[in-house]
N, C-alpha and C positions, 0 to 999 in steps of 0.2 A: 504494500500500500504506500510505502514511502518513496519507492522508485520514481513514479511519475513526478513527484515533487522535486526530485533532483534536477529535472530538466526545466524547471520554472525559473526564468530569468528574474522575475520579480522577487521571488523568495531568496534566490541567491544574492541579489543586489541588496535587499533589505536586511538580511540576517545570514551572513556567511557562516557564523558559528553553528546555526541550526543546520545549514547545508552540509557542513563538514561532519557534524555529529550524526545526522541521519544518514549521510553517505557511508560512514563506518558501520552503522547498523545494517544498511543494505548490503554492504560487502560481506559482513559476517553471516548474514542470512543466506546470501548467494553461495557462499562457500559451503554451508551446510546443505543447501539444496543441491548443489552440483555433486558433492560427494554422495549424497543419498541417491541421486539419479544414476550414478555409476554403479552403486551396489544393487539398486533395484533393476537395472538393465539385465543383470544376470540371474536375479532371484525371482522376478515376477513378470517375465516376458510372456505375453499372450501370443505374439506374432512370430515366435520362433527366432531363428538366427537372423533373419532379415531385420527384425525389430531390434534384437539385442545387440548383435555385433556391429550392425551398420548404423541404424538411425539413432537409437537411444545412447549407445556408448560414444559414438562419434560426436554427437551434438552435446553430450554432457562434457566431454573433453574440451570441445570448442567453447562452451559456456565458461568453464573454469579457466581456460586459456585467455579468453577475453577479459574476465575479471582480473586475472593476474597482470595482464598488459595494462589495463586501466589503472590499477593500483601502482604499477611501476611508473607510469607516466605522471600521475598526480604527485607522487613522491619526488619526481624530478622536475616538477613545475611546468610540464608540457600539457597545458590545459586542453588545447584543441585535440590532441591525440588521446588524452584521457576521455574526453567527451565521445569521440568516435568509438572507442572500445567499450564504453558504457552503453552506447546505443546498440552495439552488436550483442552484448551480453543480455540487455533487456529484451531485444527482439527474440533471441533464442528462448529466454524465459517465458515470453508470451506465447511462443509457438505451441506449447502444450494445450493452451486454450483453443487454438485453431485446429489441432488434431481431433478434438472431440466432435465438432460438426462434420469433419471429413469422415470420421468413423460412422456417424449417423447417415451420411450419404451412401456409404458402402452398404450399411444395413438396409437402407430403403431401396436402393437401385441396383444391387448386385446380388448375384447368387453365390458369391464367395463366402466361405466361413470366416469367422473372426481370425482364426489362425492364419488364414491366407491373406487377409487384407490389412491387418493391424500394422505390419511392417511398412507396407506401401503408404498407408495413411500417415504414419510418423514421418517417413521420408518427404512426403508432399508438404506437410505442415512445417517441418523444420526448414526445409529448403526454401519454401516460399518466404518465410520470415527472414532468413539469411539474405536472400536476394533483395527483399524490400528494404532491409536495413542498409545494404550497400548502396542501393539507389538513393535512399534518403541522405546518406552520408555524402555521397558525391554531389547531389543536388545542392545541399546546404553547407558544403565544406567551407570552412573559414568564416562562416557567419555565426556569431555567437547566438546562443539560444535566448 
């Protein structure tokens, strides 16, 4: 719930201390979420190897990588690069919400079983969000939020 506030120019400008404090809360939560996603990708996969080895594991690693890059850049006072990596992390974090409607579409309009389409749905959701994040970053690069 705090992550969207991180992107608010008004909040950042008026209260940088809140931005920094909530940013560390977001980072700590993201670390827990990313590690949990890695563990769950092997223990709770419905879609078999396509979901586990490919989609969930790959994007959990990317999520954690983006978080680490964002933290590295903010510690080195490279604000714009920090912002870009936070956008990437946030986009992948939101992707799980997009996967659910895609799964619903497979249930409604496909004769495939959940084991067959879950991995595909995860790939679609995560890849779509990764692409949209890159398009957004390139469109608004070097323009402060």
